[in-house]
mmJSON file of the N, C-alpha and C atoms, coordinates in Angstrom:
{"data_MODEL":{"atom_site":{
"group_PDB":["ATOM","ATOM","ATOM","ATOM","ATOM","ATOM","ATOM","ATOM","ATOM","ATOM","ATOM","ATOM","ATOM","ATOM","ATOM","ATOM","ATOM","ATOM","ATOM","ATOM","ATOM","ATOM","ATOM","ATOM","ATOM","ATOM","ATOM","ATOM","ATOM","ATOM","ATOM","ATOM","ATOM","ATOM","ATOM","ATOM","ATOM","ATOM","ATOM","ATOM","ATOM","ATOM","ATOM","ATOM","ATOM","ATOM","ATOM","ATOM","ATOM","ATOM","ATOM","ATOM","ATOM","ATOM","ATOM","ATOM","ATOM","ATOM","ATOM","ATOM","ATOM","ATOM","ATOM","ATOM","ATOM","ATOM","ATOM","ATOM","ATOM","ATOM","ATOM","ATOM","ATOM","ATOM","ATOM","ATOM","ATOM","ATOM","ATOM","ATOM","ATOM","ATOM","ATOM","ATOM","ATOM","ATOM","ATOM","ATOM","ATOM","ATOM","ATOM","ATOM","ATOM","ATOM","ATOM","ATOM","ATOM","ATOM","ATOM","ATOM","ATOM","ATOM","ATOM","ATOM","ATOM","ATOM","ATOM","ATOM","ATOM","ATOM","ATOM","ATOM","ATOM","ATOM","ATOM","ATOM","ATOM","ATOM","ATOM","ATOM","ATOM","ATOM","ATOM","ATOM","ATOM","ATOM","ATOM","ATOM","ATOM","ATOM","ATOM","ATOM","ATOM","ATOM","ATOM","ATOM","ATOM","ATOM","ATOM","ATOM","ATOM","ATOM","ATOM","ATOM","ATOM","ATOM","ATOM","ATOM","ATOM","ATOM","ATOM","ATOM","ATOM","ATOM","ATOM","ATOM","ATOM","ATOM","ATOM","ATOM","ATOM","ATOM","ATOM","ATOM","ATOM","ATOM","ATOM","ATOM","ATOM","ATOM","ATOM","ATOM","ATOM","ATOM","ATOM","ATOM","ATOM","ATOM","ATOM","ATOM","ATOM","ATOM","ATOM","ATOM","ATOM","ATOM","ATOM","ATOM","ATOM","ATOM","ATOM","ATOM","ATOM","ATOM","ATOM","ATOM","ATOM","ATOM","ATOM","ATOM","ATOM","ATOM","ATOM","ATOM","ATOM","ATOM","ATOM"],
"id":[1,2,3,4,5,6,7,8,9,10,11,12,13,14,15,16,17,18,19,20,21,22,23,24,25,26,27,28,29,30,31,32,33,34,35,36,37,38,39,40,41,42,43,44,45,46,47,48,49,50,51,52,53,54,55,56,57,58,59,60,61,62,63,64,65,66,67,68,69,70,71,72,73,74,75,76,77,78,79,80,81,82,83,84,85,86,87,88,89,90,91,92,93,94,95,96,97,98,99,100,101,102,103,104,105,106,107,108,109,110,111,112,113,114,115,116,117,118,119,120,121,122,123,124,125,126,127,128,129,130,131,132,133,134,135,136,137,138,139,140,141,142,143,144,145,146,147,148,149,150,151,152,153,154,155,156,157,158,159,160,161,162,163,164,165,166,167,168,169,170,171,172,173,174,175,176,177,178,179,180,181,182,183,184,185,186,187,188,189,190,191,192,193,194,195,196,197,198,199,200,201,202,203,204,205,206,207],
"type_symbol":["N","C","C","N","C","C","N","C","C","N","C","C","N","C","C","N","C","C","N","C","C","N","C","C","N","C","C","N","C","C","N","C","C","N","C","C","N","C","C","N","C","C","N","C","C","N","C","C","N","C","C","N","C","C","N","C","C","N","C","C","N","C","C","N","C","C","N","C","C","N","C","C","N","C","C","N","C","C","N","C","C","N","C","C","N","C","C","N","C","C","N","C","C","N","C","C","N","C","C","N","C","C","N","C","C","N","C","C","N","C","C","N","C","C","N","C","C","N","C","C","N","C","C","N","C","C","N","C","C","N","C","C","N","C","C","N","C","C","N","C","C","N","C","C","N","C","C","N","C","C","N","C","C","N","C","C","N","C","C","N","C","C","N","C","C","N","C","C","N","C","C","N","C","C","N","C","C","N","C","C","N","C","C","N","C","C","N","C","C","N","C","C","N","C","C","N","C","C","N","C","C","N","C","C","N","C","C"],
"label_atom_id":["N","CA","C","N","CA","C","N","CA","C","N","CA","C","N","CA","C","N","CA","C","N","CA","C","N","CA","C","N","CA","C","N","CA","C","N","CA","C","N","CA","C","N","CA","C","N","CA","C","N","CA","C","N","CA","C","N","CA","C","N","CA","C","N","CA","C","N","CA","C","N","CA","C","N","CA","C","N","CA","C","N","CA","C","N","CA","C","N","CA","C","N","CA","C","N","CA","C","N","CA","C","N","CA","C","N","CA","C","N","CA","C","N","CA","C","N","CA","C","N","CA","C","N","CA","C","N","CA","C","N","CA","C","N","CA","C","N","CA","C","N","CA","C","N","CA","C","N","CA","C","N","CA","C","N","CA","C","N","CA","C","N","CA","C","N","CA","C","N","CA","C","N","CA","C","N","CA","C","N","CA","C","N","CA","C","N","CA","C","N","CA","C","N","CA","C","N","CA","C","N","CA","C","N","CA","C","N","CA","C","N","CA","C","N","CA","C","N","CA","C","N","CA","C","N","CA","C","N","CA","C","N","CA","C","N","CA","C","N","CA","C"],
"label_alt_id":[null,null,null,null,null,null,null,null,null,null,null,null,null,null,null,null,null,null,null,null,null,null,null,null,null,null,null,null,null,null,null,null,null,null,null,null,null,null,null,null,null,null,null,null,null,null,null,null,null,null,null,null,null,null,null,null,null,null,null,null,null,null,null,null,null,null,null,null,null,null,null,null,null,null,null,null,null,null,null,null,null,null,null,null,null,null,null,null,null,null,null,null,null,null,null,null,null,null,null,null,null,null,null,null,null,null,null,null,null,null,null,null,null,null,null,null,null,null,null,null,null,null,null,null,null,null,null,null,null,null,null,null,null,null,null,null,null,null,null,null,null,null,null,null,null,null,null,null,null,null,null,null,null,null,null,null,null,null,null,null,null,null,null,null,null,null,null,null,null,null,null,null,null,null,null,null,null,null,null,null,null,null,null,null,null,null,null,null,null,null,null,null,null,null,null,null,null,null,null,null,null,null,null,null,null,null,null],
"label_comp_id":["MET","MET","MET","ILE","ILE","ILE","LYS","LYS","LYS","ASP","ASP","ASP","ILE","ILE","ILE","ALA","ALA","ALA","ILE","ILE","ILE","GLU","GLU","GLU","ILE","ILE","ILE","GLN","GLN","GLN","GLY","GLY","GLY","ILE","ILE","ILE","ILE","ILE","ILE","LEU","LEU","LEU","GLU","GLU","GLU","THR","THR","THR","LEU","LEU","LEU","PRO","PRO","PRO","ASN","ASN","ASN","ALA","ALA","ALA","SER","SER","SER","PHE","PHE","PHE","ARG","ARG","ARG","VAL","VAL","VAL","GLU","GLU","GLU","LEU","LEU","LEU","SER","SER","SER","ASN","ASN","ASN","GLY","GLY","GLY","HIS","HIS","HIS","VAL","VAL","VAL","VAL","VAL","VAL","MET","MET","MET","VAL","VAL","VAL","HIS","HIS","HIS","SER","SER","SER","LEU","LEU","LEU","ARG","ARG","ARG","LYS","LYS","LYS","PRO","PRO","PRO","TYR","TYR","TYR","ILE","ILE","ILE","ARG","ARG","ARG","ILE","ILE","ILE","LEU","LEU","LEU","THR","THR","THR","GLY","GLY","GLY","ASP","ASP","ASP","ARG","ARG","ARG","VAL","VAL","VAL","THR","THR","THR","VAL","VAL","VAL","GLU","GLU","GLU","ILE","ILE","ILE","THR","THR","THR","PRO","PRO","PRO","TYR","TYR","TYR","GLY","GLY","GLY","LEU","LEU","LEU","ASN","ASN","ASN","ARG","ARG","ARG","GLY","GLY","GLY","LEU","LEU","LEU","LEU","LEU","LEU","ILE","ILE","ILE","TYR","TYR","TYR","ARG","ARG","ARG","ILE","ILE","ILE","ARG","ARG","ARG"],
"label_asym_id":["A","A","A","A","A","A","A","A","A","A","A","A","A","A","A","A","A","A","A","A","A","A","A","A","A","A","A","A","A","A","A","A","A","A","A","A","A","A","A","A","A","A","A","A","A","A","A","A","A","A","A","A","A","A","A","A","A","A","A","A","A","A","A","A","A","A","A","A","A","A","A","A","A","A","A","A","A","A","A","A","A","A","A","A","A","A","A","A","A","A","A","A","A","A","A","A","A","A","A","A","A","A","A","A","A","A","A","A","A","A","A","A","A","A","A","A","A","A","A","A","A","A","A","A","A","A","A","A","A","A","A","A","A","A","A","A","A","A","A","A","A","A","A","A","A","A","A","A","A","A","A","A","A","A","A","A","A","A","A","A","A","A","A","A","A","A","A","A","A","A","A","A","A","A","A","A","A","A","A","A","A","A","A","A","A","A","A","A","A","A","A","A","A","A","A","A","A","A","A","A","A","A","A","A","A","A","A"],
"label_entity_id":["1","1","1","1","1","1","1","1","1","1","1","1","1","1","1","1","1","1","1","1","1","1","1","1","1","1","1","1","1","1","1","1","1","1","1","1","1","1","1","1","1","1","1","1","1","1","1","1","1","1","1","1","1","1","1","1","1","1","1","1","1","1","1","1","1","1","1","1","1","1","1","1","1","1","1","1","1","1","1","1","1","1","1","1","1","1","1","1","1","1","1","1","1","1","1","1","1","1","1","1","1","1","1","1","1","1","1","1","1","1","1","1","1","1","1","1","1","1","1","1","1","1","1","1","1","1","1","1","1","1","1","1","1","1","1","1","1","1","1","1","1","1","1","1","1","1","1","1","1","1","1","1","1","1","1","1","1","1","1","1","1","1","1","1","1","1","1","1","1","1","1","1","1","1","1","1","1","1","1","1","1","1","1","1","1","1","1","1","1","1","1","1","1","1","1","1","1","1","1","1","1","1","1","1","1","1","1"],
"label_seq_id":[1,1,1,2,2,2,3,3,3,4,4,4,5,5,5,6,6,6,7,7,7,8,8,8,9,9,9,10,10,10,11,11,11,12,12,12,13,13,13,14,14,14,15,15,15,16,16,16,17,17,17,18,18,18,19,19,19,20,20,20,21,21,21,22,22,22,23,23,23,24,24,24,25,25,25,26,26,26,27,27,27,28,28,28,29,29,29,30,30,30,31,31,31,32,32,32,33,33,33,34,34,34,35,35,35,36,36,36,37,37,37,38,38,38,39,39,39,40,40,40,41,41,41,42,42,42,43,43,43,44,44,44,45,45,45,46,46,46,47,47,47,48,48,48,49,49,49,50,50,50,51,51,51,52,52,52,53,53,53,54,54,54,55,55,55,56,56,56,57,57,57,58,58,58,59,59,59,60,60,60,61,61,61,62,62,62,63,63,63,64,64,64,65,65,65,66,66,66,67,67,67,68,68,68,69,69,69],
"pdbx_PDB_ins_code":[null,null,null,null,null,null,null,null,null,null,null,null,null,null,null,null,null,null,null,null,null,null,null,null,null,null,null,null,null,null,null,null,null,null,null,null,null,null,null,null,null,null,null,null,null,null,null,null,null,null,null,null,null,null,null,null,null,null,null,null,null,null,null,null,null,null,null,null,null,null,null,null,null,null,null,null,null,null,null,null,null,null,null,null,null,null,null,null,null,null,null,null,null,null,null,null,null,null,null,null,null,null,null,null,null,null,null,null,null,null,null,null,null,null,null,null,null,null,null,null,null,null,null,null,null,null,null,null,null,null,null,null,null,null,null,null,null,null,null,null,null,null,null,null,null,null,null,null,null,null,null,null,null,null,null,null,null,null,null,null,null,null,null,null,null,null,null,null,null,null,null,null,null,null,null,null,null,null,null,null,null,null,null,null,null,null,null,null,null,null,null,null,null,null,null,null,null,null,null,null,null,null,null,null,null,null,null],
"Cartn_x":[-71.397,-71.201,-70.076,-69.092,-68.0,-68.605,-69.312,-69.694,-70.873,-71.564,-72.672,-71.838,-70.704,-70.244,-68.741,-68.558,-67.738,-68.093,-66.823,-67.155,-66.518,-67.397,-66.68,-66.371,-65.337,-64.955,-63.865,-64.033,-63.158,-61.897,-60.671,-59.106,-58.617,-57.499,-56.384,-55.095,-54.988,-53.454,-52.152,-51.52,-50.446,-49.314,-49.241,-48.046,-48.356,-47.665,-47.894,-47.023,-47.203,-46.465,-46.304,-45.571,-45.211,-46.627,-46.78,-48.072,-49.439,-49.716,-50.976,-51.32,-50.431,-50.897,-50.533,-51.387,-51.271,-51.528,-50.791,-50.983,-51.85,-53.219,-54.199,-54.479,-54.64,-55.183,-56.522,-57.343,-58.728,-59.177,-60.354,-61.076,-61.002,-60.936,-61.243,-59.585,-58.302,-57.203,-56.349,-56.773,-55.9,-55.162,-54.145,-53.254,-53.495,-53.85,-54.156,-53.514,-53.003,-52.662,-53.417,-53.684,-54.662,-54.547,-55.209,-54.753,-55.798,-55.502,-56.285,-56.596,-57.849,-57.805,-57.238,-56.591,-55.802,-56.288,-57.634,-58.41,-58.759,-60.066,-60.22,-59.237,-58.37,-57.171,-57.475,-57.172,-57.753,-56.277,-55.742,-54.691,-54.734,-54.29,-54.476,-52.722,-52.99,-51.9,-51.898,-50.799,-50.711,-51.414,-52.161,-53.275,-54.616,-54.915,-56.051,-56.983,-58.411,-59.391,-60.198,-60.114,-60.809,-61.692,-62.456,-63.32,-62.85,-62.491,-62.05,-62.838,-62.803,-63.459,-62.924,-62.869,-62.196,-63.365,-62.934,-63.774,-63.814,-64.305,-63.938,-62.857,-62.369,-61.673,-60.192,-60.18,-58.481,-58.744,-58.731,-58.736,-57.44,-56.485,-55.158,-54.848,-56.071,-55.852,-57.114,-56.846,-58.48,-58.372,-59.383,-59.555,-60.139,-59.256,-59.841,-60.688,-61.877,-63.085,-63.411,-62.847,-63.532,-62.751,-62.231,-61.647,-62.57,-62.649,-63.661,-62.581,-63.872,-62.944,-63.273],
"Cartn_y":[6.027,7.185,6.749,6.34,6.032,4.658,3.682,2.604,3.078,4.137,4.562,4.917,5.451,5.902,5.249,4.092,3.395,2.324,2.249,1.524,0.311,-0.597,-2.146,-2.957,-3.073,-3.597,-4.986,-5.998,-7.064,-6.871,-7.403,-7.477,-8.67,-8.558,-9.697,-9.286,-10.281,-10.092,-10.199,-9.04,-9.057,-9.097,-8.417,-8.644,-8.953,-9.332,-9.282,-8.62,-7.542,-6.62,-6.716,-6.419,-6.317,-5.711,-5.848,-5.53,-5.538,-6.932,-7.381,-6.565,-5.728,-5.21,-5.627,-5.62,-5.965,-4.947,-5.483,-4.647,-5.308,-4.563,-5.412,-4.63,-5.442,-4.741,-5.204,-4.077,-4.3,-4.577,-4.886,-5.359,-4.406,-3.135,-1.97,-1.618,-2.44,-2.232,-1.415,-0.827,0.153,-0.887,-0.195,-1.111,-0.046,-0.607,0.242,-0.658,-0.255,-0.738,-1.114,-2.122,-2.127,-3.07,-2.806,-3.518,-4.41,-5.597,-6.584,-6.226,-6.71,-6.771,-7.587,-7.403,-8.918,-9.598,-8.986,-9.952,-11.116,-10.836,-12.52,-12.735,-13.571,-13.929,-14.782,-14.535,-15.047,-15.326,-16.618,-16.496,-16.068,-15.13,-14.383,-14.45,-15.25,-15.713,-15.003,-14.587,-13.926,-14.504,-13.913,-14.604,-15.114,-14.476,-14.841,-13.796,-14.046,-13.145,-12.504,-10.942,-10.47,-9.203,-9.189,-7.789,-6.846,-5.64,-4.54,-3.275,-2.883,-1.512,0.054,0.529,2.009,3.064,4.453,5.381,6.445,7.291,8.183,9.429,9.458,10.44,9.896,8.782,8.198,6.822,7.178,6.11,5.226,5.606,4.564,3.513,3.466,2.888,2.399,1.036,0.708,-0.7,-1.193,-2.296,-3.595,-4.623,-5.688,-6.601,-6.905,-6.872,-8.6,-8.987,-10.545,-11.545,-12.764,-13.646,-14.484,-14.178,-15.025,-16.297,-17.501,-19.03,-19.152],
"Cartn_z":[-154.03,-155.582,-156.333,-156.285,-157.005,-157.75,-157.237,-157.831,-158.915,-159.069,-159.702,-161.04,-160.903,-162.198,-162.79,-162.357,-162.491,-163.759,-164.516,-165.926,-165.527,-165.882,-166.235,-167.724,-167.905,-168.874,-168.62,-169.962,-169.782,-170.586,-170.014,-170.318,-170.153,-170.426,-170.622,-169.681,-168.51,-167.933,-168.968,-169.138,-169.846,-168.939,-167.589,-167.044,-165.342,-164.556,-163.208,-162.341,-161.834,-161.207,-159.706,-159.044,-157.591,-156.511,-155.555,-154.765,-155.261,-155.716,-156.613,-157.236,-158.039,-159.425,-160.71,-161.695,-162.866,-164.236,-165.47,-166.492,-167.438,-167.497,-168.4,-169.869,-170.76,-172.141,-172.111,-172.252,-172.23,-173.899,-174.033,-175.028,-176.066,-175.609,-176.66,-176.95,-176.728,-176.828,-176.141,-174.903,-174.332,-173.223,-172.835,-171.754,-170.507,-169.404,-168.176,-166.872,-165.94,-164.698,-163.714,-163.103,-162.184,-160.995,-159.853,-158.513,-158.06,-157.218,-156.85,-155.426,-154.922,-153.605,-153.054,-151.551,-151.173,-150.164,-149.839,-148.852,-149.447,-150.483,-151.239,-152.068,-151.58,-152.533,-153.515,-155.055,-155.875,-156.783,-157.243,-158.055,-159.157,-159.738,-161.041,-161.748,-163.05,-164.028,-165.068,-166.083,-167.34,-168.354,-168.71,-169.921,-169.29,-168.146,-167.564,-168.094,-168.587,-168.652,-167.398,-167.565,-165.885,-166.522,-165.334,-165.725,-164.678,-165.271,-164.653,-164.639,-163.336,-163.14,-163.098,-163.972,-164.138,-163.939,-163.655,-163.483,-164.58,-164.926,-166.14,-165.369,-164.47,-163.934,-164.334,-164.116,-164.195,-165.16,-166.384,-167.384,-167.551,-166.786,-166.897,-165.785,-164.75,-163.556,-163.392,-162.691,-162.343,-161.359,-160.847,-159.874,-160.614,-160.081,-160.885,-159.948,-160.428,-159.593,-159.723,-161.013,-161.069,-162.09,-162.149,-162.783,-163.816,-164.844,-165.834,-166.081,-165.91,-166.153,-167.744],
"occupancy":[1.0,1.0,1.0,1.0,1.0,1.0,1.0,1.0,1.0,1.0,1.0,1.0,1.0,1.0,1.0,1.0,1.0,1.0,1.0,1.0,1.0,1.0,1.0,1.0,1.0,1.0,1.0,1.0,1.0,1.0,1.0,1.0,1.0,1.0,1.0,1.0,1.0,1.0,1.0,1.0,1.0,1.0,1.0,1.0,1.0,1.0,1.0,1.0,1.0,1.0,1.0,1.0,1.0,1.0,1.0,1.0,1.0,1.0,1.0,1.0,1.0,1.0,1.0,1.0,1.0,1.0,1.0,1.0,1.0,1.0,1.0,1.0,1.0,1.0,1.0,1.0,1.0,1.0,1.0,1.0,1.0,1.0,1.0,1.0,1.0,1.0,1.0,1.0,1.0,1.0,1.0,1.0,1.0,1.0,1.0,1.0,1.0,1.0,1.0,1.0,1.0,1.0,1.0,1.0,1.0,1.0,1.0,1.0,1.0,1.0,1.0,1.0,1.0,1.0,1.0,1.0,1.0,1.0,1.0,1.0,1.0,1.0,1.0,1.0,1.0,1.0,1.0,1.0,1.0,1.0,1.0,1.0,1.0,1.0,1.0,1.0,1.0,1.0,1.0,1.0,1.0,1.0,1.0,1.0,1.0,1.0,1.0,1.0,1.0,1.0,1.0,1.0,1.0,1.0,1.0,1.0,1.0,1.0,1.0,1.0,1.0,1.0,1.0,1.0,1.0,1.0,1.0,1.0,1.0,1.0,1.0,1.0,1.0,1.0,1.0,1.0,1.0,1.0,1.0,1.0,1.0,1.0,1.0,1.0,1.0,1.0,1.0,1.0,1.0,1.0,1.0,1.0,1.0,1.0,1.0,1.0,1.0,1.0,1.0,1.0,1.0,1.0,1.0,1.0,1.0,1.0,1.0],
"B_iso_or_equiv":[0.0,0.0,0.0,0.0,0.0,0.0,0.0,0.0,0.0,0.0,0.0,0.0,0.0,0.0,0.0,0.0,0.0,0.0,0.0,0.0,0.0,0.0,0.0,0.0,0.0,0.0,0.0,0.0,0.0,0.0,0.0,0.0,0.0,0.0,0.0,0.0,0.0,0.0,0.0,0.0,0.0,0.0,0.0,0.0,0.0,0.0,0.0,0.0,0.0,0.0,0.0,0.0,0.0,0.0,0.0,0.0,0.0,0.0,0.0,0.0,0.0,0.0,0.0,0.0,0.0,0.0,0.0,0.0,0.0,0.0,0.0,0.0,0.0,0.0,0.0,0.0,0.0,0.0,0.0,0.0,0.0,0.0,0.0,0.0,0.0,0.0,0.0,0.0,0.0,0.0,0.0,0.0,0.0,0.0,0.0,0.0,0.0,0.0,0.0,0.0,0.0,0.0,0.0,0.0,0.0,0.0,0.0,0.0,0.0,0.0,0.0,0.0,0.0,0.0,0.0,0.0,0.0,0.0,0.0,0.0,0.0,0.0,0.0,0.0,0.0,0.0,0.0,0.0,0.0,0.0,0.0,0.0,0.0,0.0,0.0,0.0,0.0,0.0,0.0,0.0,0.0,0.0,0.0,0.0,0.0,0.0,0.0,0.0,0.0,0.0,0.0,0.0,0.0,0.0,0.0,0.0,0.0,0.0,0.0,0.0,0.0,0.0,0.0,0.0,0.0,0.0,0.0,0.0,0.0,0.0,0.0,0.0,0.0,0.0,0.0,0.0,0.0,0.0,0.0,0.0,0.0,0.0,0.0,0.0,0.0,0.0,0.0,0.0,0.0,0.0,0.0,0.0,0.0,0.0,0.0,0.0,0.0,0.0,0.0,0.0,0.0,0.0,0.0,0.0,0.0,0.0,0.0],
"pdbx_formal_charge":[null,null,null,null,null,null,null,null,null,null,null,null,null,null,null,null,null,null,null,null,null,null,null,null,null,null,null,null,null,null,null,null,null,null,null,null,null,null,null,null,null,null,null,null,null,null,null,null,null,null,null,null,null,null,null,null,null,null,null,null,null,null,null,null,null,null,null,null,null,null,null,null,null,null,null,null,null,null,null,null,null,null,null,null,null,null,null,null,null,null,null,null,null,null,null,null,null,null,null,null,null,null,null,null,null,null,null,null,null,null,null,null,null,null,null,null,null,null,null,null,null,null,null,null,null,null,null,null,null,null,null,null,null,null,null,null,null,null,null,null,null,null,null,null,null,null,null,null,null,null,null,null,null,null,null,null,null,null,null,null,null,null,null,null,null,null,null,null,null,null,null,null,null,null,null,null,null,null,null,null,null,null,null,null,null,null,null,null,null,null,null,null,null,null,null,null,null,null,null,null,null,null,null,null,null,null,null],
"auth_seq_id":[1,1,1,2,2,2,3,3,3,4,4,4,5,5,5,6,6,6,7,7,7,8,8,8,9,9,9,10,10,10,11,11,11,12,12,12,13,13,13,14,14,14,15,15,15,16,16,16,17,17,17,18,18,18,19,19,19,20,20,20,21,21,21,22,22,22,23,23,23,24,24,24,25,25,25,26,26,26,27,27,27,28,28,28,29,29,29,30,30,30,31,31,31,32,32,32,33,33,33,34,34,34,35,35,35,36,36,36,37,37,37,38,38,38,39,39,39,40,40,40,41,41,41,42,42,42,43,43,43,44,44,44,45,45,45,46,46,46,47,47,47,48,48,48,49,49,49,50,50,50,51,51,51,52,52,52,53,53,53,54,54,54,55,55,55,56,56,56,57,57,57,58,58,58,59,59,59,60,60,60,61,61,61,62,62,62,63,63,63,64,64,64,65,65,65,66,66,66,67,67,67,68,68,68,69,69,69],
"auth_comp_id":["MET","MET","MET","ILE","ILE","ILE","LYS","LYS","LYS","ASP","ASP","ASP","ILE","ILE","ILE","ALA","ALA","ALA","ILE","ILE","ILE","GLU","GLU","GLU","ILE","ILE","ILE","GLN","GLN","GLN","GLY","GLY","GLY","ILE","ILE","ILE","ILE","ILE","ILE","LEU","LEU","LEU","GLU","GLU","GLU","THR","THR","THR","LEU","LEU","LEU","PRO","PRO","PRO","ASN","ASN","ASN","ALA","ALA","ALA","SER","SER","SER","PHE","PHE","PHE","ARG","ARG","ARG","VAL","VAL","VAL","GLU","GLU","GLU","LEU","LEU","LEU","SER","SER","SER","ASN","ASN","ASN","GLY","GLY","GLY","HIS","HIS","HIS","VAL","VAL","VAL","VAL","VAL","VAL","MET","MET","MET","VAL","VAL","VAL","HIS","HIS","HIS","SER","SER","SER","LEU","LEU","LEU","ARG","ARG","ARG","LYS","LYS","LYS","PRO","PRO","PRO","TYR","TYR","TYR","ILE","ILE","ILE","ARG","ARG","ARG","ILE","ILE","ILE","LEU","LEU","LEU","THR","THR","THR","GLY","GLY","GLY","ASP","ASP","ASP","ARG","ARG","ARG","VAL","VAL","VAL","THR","THR","THR","VAL","VAL","VAL","GLU","GLU","GLU","ILE","ILE","ILE","THR","THR","THR","PRO","PRO","PRO","TYR","TYR","TYR","GLY","GLY","GLY","LEU","LEU","LEU","ASN","ASN","ASN","ARG","ARG","ARG","GLY","GLY","GLY","LEU","LEU","LEU","LEU","LEU","LEU","ILE","ILE","ILE","TYR","TYR","TYR","ARG","ARG","ARG","ILE","ILE","ILE","ARG","ARG","ARG"],
"auth_asym_id":["A","A","A","A","A","A","A","A","A","A","A","A","A","A","A","A","A","A","A","A","A","A","A","A","A","A","A","A","A","A","A","A","A","A","A","A","A","A","A","A","A","A","A","A","A","A","A","A","A","A","A","A","A","A","A","A","A","A","A","A","A","A","A","A","A","A","A","A","A","A","A","A","A","A","A","A","A","A","A","A","A","A","A","A","A","A","A","A","A","A","A","A","A","A","A","A","A","A","A","A","A","A","A","A","A","A","A","A","A","A","A","A","A","A","A","A","A","A","A","A","A","A","A","A","A","A","A","A","A","A","A","A","A","A","A","A","A","A","A","A","A","A","A","A","A","A","A","A","A","A","A","A","A","A","A","A","A","A","A","A","A","A","A","A","A","A","A","A","A","A","A","A","A","A","A","A","A","A","A","A","A","A","A","A","A","A","A","A","A","A","A","A","A","A","A","A","A","A","A","A","A","A","A","A","A","A","A"],
"auth_atom_id":["N","CA","C","N","CA","C","N","CA","C","N","CA","C","N","CA","C","N","CA","C","N","CA","C","N","CA","C","N","CA","C","N","CA","C","N","CA","C","N","CA","C","N","CA","C","N","CA","C","N","CA","C","N","CA","C","N","CA","C","N","CA","C","N","CA","C","N","CA","C","N","CA","C","N","CA","C","N","CA","C","N","CA","C","N","CA","C","N","CA","C","N","CA","C","N","CA","C","N","CA","C","N","CA","C","N","CA","C","N","CA","C","N","CA","C","N","CA","C","N","CA","C","N","CA","C","N","CA","C","N","CA","C","N","CA","C","N","CA","C","N","CA","C","N","CA","C","N","CA","C","N","CA","C","N","CA","C","N","CA","C","N","CA","C","N","CA","C","N","CA","C","N","CA","C","N","CA","C","N","CA","C","N","CA","C","N","CA","C","N","CA","C","N","CA","C","N","CA","C","N","CA","C","N","CA","C","N","CA","C","N","CA","C","N","CA","C","N","CA","C","N","CA","C","N","CA","C","N","CA","C","N","CA","C","N","CA","C","N","CA","C"],
"pdbx_PDB_model_num":[1,1,1,1,1,1,1,1,1,1,1,1,1,1,1,1,1,1,1,1,1,1,1,1,1,1,1,1,1,1,1,1,1,1,1,1,1,1,1,1,1,1,1,1,1,1,1,1,1,1,1,1,1,1,1,1,1,1,1,1,1,1,1,1,1,1,1,1,1,1,1,1,1,1,1,1,1,1,1,1,1,1,1,1,1,1,1,1,1,1,1,1,1,1,1,1,1,1,1,1,1,1,1,1,1,1,1,1,1,1,1,1,1,1,1,1,1,1,1,1,1,1,1,1,1,1,1,1,1,1,1,1,1,1,1,1,1,1,1,1,1,1,1,1,1,1,1,1,1,1,1,1,1,1,1,1,1,1,1,1,1,1,1,1,1,1,1,1,1,1,1,1,1,1,1,1,1,1,1,1,1,1,1,1,1,1,1,1,1,1,1,1,1,1,1,1,1,1,1,1,1,1,1,1,1,1,1]
}}}
């Protein structure tokens, strides 16, 4: 049910934070804090382009779902 209303948007990693968290600037200019899933470990560095999934209920937090090459 959450997947149906989630918004996918692209952004750039600004800062790497502890516990698999990142600060991301979205393509519309907003800065959000996202976390990454730990199971499929992907090396993510500052400056990488990523796809972020956010819900309309919490627009300042999100989930990092894909790293764009």
